[in-house]
Steps between C-alpha positions, in 0.01 A plus 500: 500500500553216252580141601863386462545134431841328524556264210644174628438129490271385781627178662314534829169317583178686426269511811137455405246632746203268416222336693131563560386733222855601399681332213798584284580526132810435294532626145788330311644699209786498253831687572402803291228583762769524780419810723169561320208578725185281445173652618200315639152625585214324675249405226266788434711748692715788377730472803838353387799377681831366359807299566836489315645214304828382650761240398486224753737199538425190693587127467746588224241662283438863393149625474348847457180564693279758668382374838188628675556348854165577673188604305132444582323207342311601196520558128764742353574656168862504392592810302727486195521877495297803607195407292525125413400202728725219412307242687326412830582269796314371798696507822373262777566551867782296637631410150751625247373573146738512213498660150758403244585780259816340365494479116653144524192389697242665274501839674 
């Protein structure tokens, strides 16, 4: 069975389950990535997981981001597509790492 996602603006708070060896990651994107799934994999592993980019509104601003609310500390590859690593990020326990893929910010 395929996943069904409801397209809507997300205005609620995001709960991040961080602490100890668990951190979080936020990848900011441009509007054209809305509803895209961005895959991650632990560095050196073929096991991938993903999250979806959503439009989020808070404090009068609109942003598009994929949020990974609770992932183990370590290095991760961020996949641009099935065969291309777009970059890497280190996630630390108890902290929120960010990646900015917006073209207006050099992404």
